[in-house]
HTML snippet that shows the backbone in 3Dmol.js (N, CA, C, O; Angstrom):
<script src="https://3Dmol.org/build/3Dmol-min.js"></script>
<div id="view" style="width:600px;height:400px;position:relative"></div>
<script>
const pdb = `
ATOM      1  N   UNK A   1     136.723  78.426 101.924  1.00  0.00           N
ATOM      2  CA  UNK A   1     135.617  78.421 100.987  1.00  0.00           C
ATOM      3  C   UNK A   1     134.433  79.215 101.555  1.00  0.00           C
ATOM      4  O   UNK A   1     133.754  79.929 100.817  1.00  0.00           O
ATOM      5  N   UNK A   2     134.192  79.092 102.840  1.00  0.00           N
ATOM      6  CA  UNK A   2     133.080  79.798 103.454  1.00  0.00           C
ATOM      7  C   UNK A   2     133.262  81.308 103.346  1.00  0.00           C
ATOM      8  O   UNK A   2     132.287  82.037 103.164  1.00  0.00           O
ATOM      9  N   UNK A   3     134.501  81.784 103.457  1.00  0.00           N
ATOM     10  CA  UNK A   3     134.748  83.223 103.353  1.00  0.00           C
ATOM     11  C   UNK A   3     134.370  83.758 101.984  1.00  0.00           C
ATOM     12  O   UNK A   3     133.785  84.836 101.888  1.00  0.00           O
ATOM     13  N   UNK A   4     134.689  83.033 100.925  1.00  0.00           N
ATOM     14  CA  UNK A   4     134.365  83.524  99.583  1.00  0.00           C
ATOM     15  C   UNK A   4     132.860  83.520  99.353  1.00  0.00           C
ATOM     16  O   UNK A   4     132.341  84.397  98.663  1.00  0.00           O
ATOM     17  N   UNK A   5     132.148  82.539  99.926  1.00  0.00           N
ATOM     18  CA  UNK A   5     130.698  82.514  99.790  1.00  0.00           C
ATOM     19  C   UNK A   5     130.086  83.699 100.520  1.00  0.00           C
ATOM     20  O   UNK A   5     129.168  84.346 100.015  1.00  0.00           O
ATOM     21  N   UNK A   6     130.598  83.977 101.703  1.00  0.00           N
ATOM     22  CA  UNK A   6     130.090  85.109 102.475  1.00  0.00           C
ATOM     23  C   UNK A   6     130.368  86.415 101.744  1.00  0.00           C
ATOM     24  O   UNK A   6     129.525  87.312 101.728  1.00  0.00           O
ATOM     25  N   UNK A   7     131.548  86.525 101.140  1.00  0.00           N
ATOM     26  CA  UNK A   7     131.882  87.743 100.392  1.00  0.00           C
ATOM     27  C   UNK A   7     130.974  87.892  99.187  1.00  0.00           C
ATOM     28  O   UNK A   7     130.539  88.999  98.870  1.00  0.00           O
ATOM     29  N   UNK A   8     130.685  86.791  98.513  1.00  0.00           N
ATOM     30  CA  UNK A   8     129.804  86.850  97.344  1.00  0.00           C
ATOM     31  C   UNK A   8     128.404  87.300  97.760  1.00  0.00           C
ATOM     32  O   UNK A   8     127.805  88.157  97.111  1.00  0.00           O
ATOM     33  N   UNK A   9     127.886  86.722  98.838  1.00  0.00           N
ATOM     34  CA  UNK A   9     126.553  87.102  99.320  1.00  0.00           C
ATOM     35  C   UNK A   9     126.548  88.565  99.729  1.00  0.00           C
ATOM     36  O   UNK A   9     125.601  89.289  99.424  1.00  0.00           O
ATOM     37  N   UNK A  10     127.592  89.007 100.413  1.00  0.00           N
ATOM     38  CA  UNK A  10     127.672  90.396 100.855  1.00  0.00           C
ATOM     39  C   UNK A  10     127.708  91.344  99.667  1.00  0.00           C
ATOM     40  O   UNK A  10     127.059  92.390  99.702  1.00  0.00           O
ATOM     41  N   UNK A  11     128.452  91.006  98.613  1.00  0.00           N
ATOM     42  CA  UNK A  11     128.522  91.890  97.453  1.00  0.00           C
ATOM     43  C   UNK A  11     127.179  91.960  96.736  1.00  0.00           C
ATOM     44  O   UNK A  11     126.815  93.010  96.206  1.00  0.00           O
ATOM     45  N   UNK A  12     126.442  90.856  96.714  1.00  0.00           N
ATOM     46  CA  UNK A  12     125.119  90.886  96.107  1.00  0.00           C
ATOM     47  C   UNK A  12     124.161  91.740  96.940  1.00  0.00           C
ATOM     48  O   UNK A  12     123.330  92.465  96.393  1.00  0.00           O
ATOM     49  N   UNK A  13     124.283  91.648  98.251  1.00  0.00           N
ATOM     50  CA  UNK A  13     123.423  92.438  99.120  1.00  0.00           C
ATOM     51  C   UNK A  13     123.688  93.924  98.970  1.00  0.00           C
ATOM     52  O   UNK A  13     122.765  94.729  99.095  1.00  0.00           O
ATOM     53  N   UNK A  14     124.922  94.303  98.706  1.00  0.00           N
ATOM     54  CA  UNK A  14     125.267  95.716  98.570  1.00  0.00           C
ATOM     55  C   UNK A  14     124.623  96.341  97.339  1.00  0.00           C
ATOM     56  O   UNK A  14     124.429  97.556  97.291  1.00  0.00           O
ATOM     57  N   UNK A  15     124.295  95.529  96.353  1.00  0.00           N
ATOM     58  CA  UNK A  15     123.684  96.073  95.134  1.00  0.00           C
ATOM     59  C   UNK A  15     122.265  96.565  95.406  1.00  0.00           C
ATOM     60  O   UNK A  15     121.752  97.425  94.689  1.00  0.00           O
ATOM     61  N   UNK A  16     121.634  96.017  96.441  1.00  0.00           N
ATOM     62  CA  UNK A  16     120.278  96.427  96.766  1.00  0.00           C
ATOM     63  C   UNK A  16     119.219  95.794  95.878  1.00  0.00           C
ATOM     64  O   UNK A  16     118.048  96.168  95.948  1.00  0.00           O
ATOM     65  N   UNK A  17     119.613  94.849  95.051  1.00  0.00           N
ATOM     66  CA  UNK A  17     118.678  94.212  94.128  1.00  0.00           C
ATOM     67  C   UNK A  17     118.330  92.828  94.655  1.00  0.00           C
ATOM     68  O   UNK A  17     119.219  92.022  94.930  1.00  0.00           O
ATOM     69  N   UNK A  18     117.044  92.553  94.796  1.00  0.00           N
ATOM     70  CA  UNK A  18     116.583  91.232  95.201  1.00  0.00           C
ATOM     71  C   UNK A  18     116.444  90.403  93.929  1.00  0.00           C
ATOM     72  O   UNK A  18     115.434  90.476  93.229  1.00  0.00           O
ATOM     73  N   UNK A  19     117.461  89.626  93.648  1.00  0.00           N
ATOM     74  CA  UNK A  19     117.485  88.876  92.390  1.00  0.00           C
ATOM     75  C   UNK A  19     116.377  87.827  92.326  1.00  0.00           C
ATOM     76  O   UNK A  19     115.882  87.505  91.246  1.00  0.00           O
ATOM     77  N   UNK A  20     115.996  87.303  93.475  1.00  0.00           N
ATOM     78  CA  UNK A  20     114.892  86.345  93.505  1.00  0.00           C
ATOM     79  C   UNK A  20     113.588  87.003  93.102  1.00  0.00           C
ATOM     80  O   UNK A  20     112.779  86.413  92.387  1.00  0.00           O
ATOM     81  N   UNK A  21     113.386  88.230  93.564  1.00  0.00           N
ATOM     82  CA  UNK A  21     112.175  88.967  93.206  1.00  0.00           C
ATOM     83  C   UNK A  21     112.160  89.308  91.722  1.00  0.00           C
ATOM     84  O   UNK A  21     111.123  89.221  91.065  1.00  0.00           O
ATOM     85  N   UNK A  22     113.317  89.696  91.203  1.00  0.00           N
ATOM     86  CA  UNK A  22     113.420  89.991  89.767  1.00  0.00           C
ATOM     87  C   UNK A  22     113.095  88.734  88.963  1.00  0.00           C
ATOM     88  O   UNK A  22     112.347  88.793  87.987  1.00  0.00           O
ATOM     89  N   UNK A  23     113.659  87.599  89.373  1.00  0.00           N
ATOM     90  CA  UNK A  23     113.402  86.342  88.656  1.00  0.00           C
ATOM     91  C   UNK A  23     111.925  85.978  88.705  1.00  0.00           C
ATOM     92  O   UNK A  23     111.360  85.516  87.714  1.00  0.00           O
ATOM     93  N   UNK A  24     111.296  86.190  89.875  1.00  0.00           N
ATOM     94  CA  UNK A  24     109.877  85.880  90.015  1.00  0.00           C
ATOM     95  C   UNK A  24     109.043  86.708  89.043  1.00  0.00           C
ATOM     96  O   UNK A  24     108.137  86.181  88.398  1.00  0.00           O
ATOM     97  N   UNK A  25     109.344  88.006  88.935  1.00  0.00           N
ATOM     98  CA  UNK A  25     108.570  88.859  88.041  1.00  0.00           C
ATOM     99  C   UNK A  25     108.845  88.539  86.574  1.00  0.00           C
ATOM    100  O   UNK A  25     107.950  88.662  85.737  1.00  0.00           O
ATOM    101  N   UNK A  26     110.060  88.135  86.258  1.00  0.00           N
ATOM    102  CA  UNK A  26     110.360  87.772  84.873  1.00  0.00           C
ATOM    103  C   UNK A  26     109.645  86.503  84.438  1.00  0.00           C
ATOM    104  O   UNK A  26     109.401  86.302  83.248  1.00  0.00           O
ATOM    105  N   UNK A  27     109.307  85.642  85.400  1.00  0.00           N
ATOM    106  CA  UNK A  27     108.570  84.416  85.083  1.00  0.00           C
ATOM    107  C   UNK A  27     107.091  84.699  84.837  1.00  0.00           C
ATOM    108  O   UNK A  27     106.389  83.882  84.241  1.00  0.00           O
ATOM    109  N   UNK A  28     106.622  85.851  85.294  1.00  0.00           N
ATOM    110  CA  UNK A  28     105.205  86.201  85.146  1.00  0.00           C
ATOM    111  C   UNK A  28     104.914  86.722  83.746  1.00  0.00           C
ATOM    112  O   UNK A  28     105.786  87.258  83.063  1.00  0.00           O
ATOM    113  N   UNK A  29     103.672  86.548  83.348  1.00  0.00           N
ATOM    114  CA  UNK A  29     103.229  87.150  82.083  1.00  0.00           C
ATOM    115  C   UNK A  29     103.009  88.645  82.327  1.00  0.00           C
ATOM    116  O   UNK A  29     102.899  89.073  83.477  1.00  0.00           O
ATOM    117  N   UNK A  30     102.946  89.434  81.269  1.00  0.00           N
ATOM    118  CA  UNK A  30     102.672  90.872  81.451  1.00  0.00           C
ATOM    119  C   UNK A  30     101.376  91.127  82.217  1.00  0.00           C
ATOM    120  O   UNK A  30     101.303  92.045  83.034  1.00  0.00           O
ATOM    121  N   UNK A  31     100.356  90.315  81.952  1.00  0.00           N
ATOM    122  CA  UNK A  31      99.085  90.482  82.665  1.00  0.00           C
ATOM    123  C   UNK A  31      99.247  90.207  84.155  1.00  0.00           C
ATOM    124  O   UNK A  31      98.685  90.917  84.989  1.00  0.00           O
ATOM    125  N   UNK A  32     100.019  89.169  84.485  1.00  0.00           N
ATOM    126  CA  UNK A  32     100.257  88.839  85.893  1.00  0.00           C
ATOM    127  C   UNK A  32     101.038  89.950  86.592  1.00  0.00           C
ATOM    128  O   UNK A  32     100.772  90.270  87.751  1.00  0.00           O
ATOM    129  N   UNK A  33     101.999  90.532  85.885  1.00  0.00           N
ATOM    130  CA  UNK A  33     102.773  91.646  86.464  1.00  0.00           C
ATOM    131  C   UNK A  33     101.872  92.843  86.727  1.00  0.00           C
ATOM    132  O   UNK A  33     101.982  93.483  87.773  1.00  0.00           O
ATOM    133  N   UNK A  34     100.986  93.152  85.793  1.00  0.00           N
ATOM    134  CA  UNK A  34     100.062  94.267  85.987  1.00  0.00           C
ATOM    135  C   UNK A  34      99.122  94.006  87.157  1.00  0.00           C
ATOM    136  O   UNK A  34      98.843  94.906  87.949  1.00  0.00           O
ATOM    137  N   UNK A  35      98.638  92.782  87.263  1.00  0.00           N
ATOM    138  CA  UNK A  35      97.749  92.410  88.366  1.00  0.00           C
ATOM    139  C   UNK A  35      98.487  92.547  89.701  1.00  0.00           C
ATOM    140  O   UNK A  35      97.932  93.047  90.679  1.00  0.00           O
ATOM    141  N   UNK A  36      99.727  92.102  89.728  1.00  0.00           N
ATOM    142  CA  UNK A  36     100.533  92.218  90.946  1.00  0.00           C
ATOM    143  C   UNK A  36     100.756  93.681  91.317  1.00  0.00           C
ATOM    144  O   UNK A  36     100.682  94.054  92.488  1.00  0.00           O
ATOM    145  N   UNK A  37     101.026  94.496  90.315  1.00  0.00           N
ATOM    146  CA  UNK A  37     101.206  95.929  90.549  1.00  0.00           C
ATOM    147  C   UNK A  37      99.916  96.563  91.067  1.00  0.00           C
ATOM    148  O   UNK A  37      99.948  97.365  92.001  1.00  0.00           O
ATOM    149  N   UNK A  38      98.791  96.207  90.466  1.00  0.00           N
ATOM    150  CA  UNK A  38      97.502  96.740  90.908  1.00  0.00           C
ATOM    151  C   UNK A  38      97.225  96.359  92.360  1.00  0.00           C
ATOM    152  O   UNK A  38      96.724  97.173  93.136  1.00  0.00           O
ATOM    153  N   UNK A  39      97.554  95.116  92.724  1.00  0.00           N
ATOM    154  CA  UNK A  39      97.355  94.675  94.107  1.00  0.00           C
ATOM    155  C   UNK A  39      98.237  95.464  95.070  1.00  0.00           C
ATOM    156  O   UNK A  39      97.797  95.830  96.160  1.00  0.00           O
ATOM    157  N   UNK A  40      99.473  95.724  94.672  1.00  0.00           N
ATOM    158  CA  UNK A  40     100.380  96.499  95.523  1.00  0.00           C
ATOM    159  C   UNK A  40      99.877  97.928  95.689  1.00  0.00           C
ATOM    160  O   UNK A  40      99.905  98.472  96.794  1.00  0.00           O
ATOM    161  N   UNK A  41      99.426  98.530  94.617  1.00  0.00           N
ATOM    162  CA  UNK A  41      98.885  99.891  94.684  1.00  0.00           C
ATOM    163  C   UNK A  41      97.664  99.929  95.587  1.00  0.00           C
ATOM    164  O   UNK A  41      97.518 100.835  96.407  1.00  0.00           O
ATOM    165  N   UNK A  42      96.789  98.945  95.436  1.00  0.00           N
ATOM    166  CA  UNK A  42      95.584  98.880  96.270  1.00  0.00           C
ATOM    167  C   UNK A  42      95.956  98.759  97.755  1.00  0.00           C
ATOM    168  O   UNK A  42      95.354  99.419  98.603  1.00  0.00           O
ATOM    169  N   UNK A  43      96.935  97.928  98.062  1.00  0.00           N
ATOM    170  CA  UNK A  43      97.376  97.759  99.455  1.00  0.00           C
ATOM    171  C   UNK A  43      97.957  99.059 100.004  1.00  0.00           C
ATOM    172  O   UNK A  43      97.687  99.424 101.148  1.00  0.00           O
ATOM    173  N   UNK A  44      98.744  99.752  99.204  1.00  0.00           N
ATOM    174  CA  UNK A  44      99.333 101.030  99.634  1.00  0.00           C
ATOM    175  C   UNK A  44      98.232 102.051  99.909  1.00  0.00           C
ATOM    176  O   UNK A  44      98.278 102.759 100.915  1.00  0.00           O
ATOM    177  N   UNK A  45      97.253 102.128  99.026  1.00  0.00           N
ATOM    178  CA  UNK A  45      96.161 103.082  99.218  1.00  0.00           C
ATOM    179  C   UNK A  45      95.344 102.752 100.469  1.00  0.00           C
ATOM    180  O   UNK A  45      94.919 103.653 101.191  1.00  0.00           O
ATOM    181  N   UNK A  46      95.126 101.461 100.721  1.00  0.00           N
ATOM    182  CA  UNK A  46      94.400 101.065 101.933  1.00  0.00           C
ATOM    183  C   UNK A  46      95.179 101.446 103.187  1.00  0.00           C
ATOM    184  O   UNK A  46      94.603 101.933 104.160  1.00  0.00           O
ATOM    185  N   UNK A  47      96.493 101.221 103.160  1.00  0.00           N
ATOM    186  CA  UNK A  47      97.318 101.580 104.313  1.00  0.00           C
ATOM    187  C   UNK A  47      97.329 103.086 104.541  1.00  0.00           C
ATOM    188  O   UNK A  47      97.240 103.544 105.680  1.00  0.00           O
ATOM    189  N   UNK A  48      97.437 103.848 103.472  1.00  0.00           N
ATOM    190  CA  UNK A  48      97.409 105.307 103.600  1.00  0.00           C
ATOM    191  C   UNK A  48      96.085 105.783 104.182  1.00  0.00           C
ATOM    192  O   UNK A  48      96.050 106.658 105.048  1.00  0.00           O
ATOM    193  N   UNK A  49      95.004 105.197 103.697  1.00  0.00           N
ATOM    194  CA  UNK A  49      93.689 105.585 104.173  1.00  0.00           C
ATOM    195  C   UNK A  49      93.529 105.235 105.651  1.00  0.00           C
ATOM    196  O   UNK A  49      93.014 106.042 106.424  1.00  0.00           O
ATOM    197  N   UNK A  50      93.961 104.055 106.046  1.00  0.00           N
ATOM    198  CA  UNK A  50      93.865 103.644 107.447  1.00  0.00           C
ATOM    199  C   UNK A  50      94.701 104.564 108.333  1.00  0.00           C
ATOM    200  O   UNK A  50      94.260 104.949 109.416  1.00  0.00           O
ATOM    201  N   UNK A  51      95.890 104.913 107.887  1.00  0.00           N
ATOM    202  CA  UNK A  51      96.749 105.811 108.650  1.00  0.00           C
ATOM    203  C   UNK A  51      96.093 107.183 108.790  1.00  0.00           C
ATOM    204  O   UNK A  51      96.078 107.767 109.874  1.00  0.00           O
ATOM    205  N   UNK A  52      95.559 107.685 107.697  1.00  0.00           N
ATOM    206  CA  UNK A  52      94.899 108.995 107.708  1.00  0.00           C
ATOM    207  C   UNK A  52      93.685 108.974 108.642  1.00  0.00           C
ATOM    208  O   UNK A  52      93.486 109.904 109.422  1.00  0.00           O
ATOM    209  N   UNK A  53      92.877 107.912 108.562  1.00  0.00           N
ATOM    210  CA  UNK A  53      91.704 107.801 109.425  1.00  0.00           C
ATOM    211  C   UNK A  53      92.095 107.713 110.893  1.00  0.00           C
ATOM    212  O   UNK A  53      91.441 108.315 111.745  1.00  0.00           O
ATOM    213  N   UNK A  54      93.141 106.979 111.191  1.00  0.00           N
ATOM    214  CA  UNK A  54      93.614 106.865 112.571  1.00  0.00           C
ATOM    215  C   UNK A  54      94.097 108.220 113.073  1.00  0.00           C
ATOM    216  O   UNK A  54      93.818 108.603 114.209  1.00  0.00           O
ATOM    217  N   UNK A  55      94.815 108.937 112.231  1.00  0.00           N
ATOM    218  CA  UNK A  55      95.334 110.259 112.597  1.00  0.00           C
ATOM    219  C   UNK A  55      94.174 111.228 112.856  1.00  0.00           C
ATOM    220  O   UNK A  55      94.203 111.987 113.825  1.00  0.00           O
ATOM    221  N   UNK A  56      93.162 111.202 111.998  1.00  0.00           N
ATOM    222  CA  UNK A  56      92.004 112.081 112.147  1.00  0.00           C
ATOM    223  C   UNK A  56      91.241 111.737 113.425  1.00  0.00           C
ATOM    224  O   UNK A  56      90.817 112.634 114.154  1.00  0.00           O
ATOM    225  N   UNK A  57      91.066 110.447 113.700  1.00  0.00           N
ATOM    226  CA  UNK A  57      90.319 110.055 114.899  1.00  0.00           C
ATOM    227  C   UNK A  57      91.074 110.454 116.164  1.00  0.00           C
ATOM    228  O   UNK A  57      90.452 110.797 117.169  1.00  0.00           O
ATOM    229  N   UNK A  58      92.399 110.414 116.129  1.00  0.00           N
ATOM    230  CA  UNK A  58      93.188 110.872 117.272  1.00  0.00           C
ATOM    231  C   UNK A  58      93.000 112.353 117.500  1.00  0.00           C
ATOM    232  O   UNK A  58      92.827 112.796 118.635  1.00  0.00           O
ATOM    233  N   UNK A  59      93.032 113.118 116.432  1.00  0.00           N
ATOM    234  CA  UNK A  59      92.847 114.569 116.547  1.00  0.00           C
ATOM    235  C   UNK A  59      91.466 114.893 117.090  1.00  0.00           C
ATOM    236  O   UNK A  59      91.330 115.760 117.953  1.00  0.00           O
ATOM    237  N   UNK A  60      90.449 114.218 116.603  1.00  0.00           N
ATOM    238  CA  UNK A  60      89.075 114.462 117.069  1.00  0.00           C
ATOM    239  C   UNK A  60      88.924 114.095 118.534  1.00  0.00           C
ATOM    240  O   UNK A  60      88.237 114.793 119.279  1.00  0.00           O
ATOM    241  N   UNK A  61      89.562 113.004 118.958  1.00  0.00           N
ATOM    242  CA  UNK A  61      89.429 112.569 120.349  1.00  0.00           C
ATOM    243  C   UNK A  61      90.098 113.553 121.297  1.00  0.00           C
ATOM    244  O   UNK A  61      89.697 113.657 122.456  1.00  0.00           O
ATOM    245  N   UNK A  62      91.102 114.272 120.831  1.00  0.00           N
ATOM    246  CA  UNK A  62      91.761 115.288 121.668  1.00  0.00           C
ATOM    247  C   UNK A  62      90.822 116.463 121.920  1.00  0.00           C
ATOM    248  O   UNK A  62      90.842 117.056 122.999  1.00  0.00           O
ATOM    249  N   UNK A  63      90.013 116.796 120.943  1.00  0.00           N
ATOM    250  CA  UNK A  63      89.095 117.932 121.086  1.00  0.00           C
ATOM    251  C   UNK A  63      87.853 117.585 121.875  1.00  0.00           C
ATOM    252  O   UNK A  63      87.239 118.460 122.486  1.00  0.00           O
ATOM    253  N   UNK A  64      87.474 116.310 121.869  1.00  0.00           N
ATOM    254  CA  UNK A  64      86.252 115.877 122.536  1.00  0.00           C
ATOM    255  C   UNK A  64      86.442 115.847 124.058  1.00  0.00           C
ATOM    256  O   UNK A  64      85.513 116.183 124.793  1.00  0.00           O
ATOM    257  N   UNK A  65      87.606 115.458 124.536  1.00  0.00           N
ATOM    258  CA  UNK A  65      87.828 115.335 125.977  1.00  0.00           C
ATOM    259  C   UNK A  65      88.006 116.643 126.663  1.00  0.00           C
ATOM    260  O   UNK A  65      88.201 116.681 127.878  1.00  0.00           O
TER     261      UNK A  65
END
`;
const viewer = $3Dmol.createViewer("view");
viewer.addModel(pdb, "pdb");
viewer.setStyle({}, {cartoon: {color: "spectrum"}});
viewer.zoomTo();
viewer.render();
</script>
């Protein structure tokens, strides 16, 4: 029985779809989904900006020394 459960889990993993995440978003209202998307976009933009700023500060520090 354990082998069939492991095979089932493995086949679900191969699809690349997080069914729990899909279920979570389907339970949300359209407004909640948009808010969640906006938060994700905001986080991505903050990370990009921090990475860019770190990269720029590294380049500047190379020229200063």
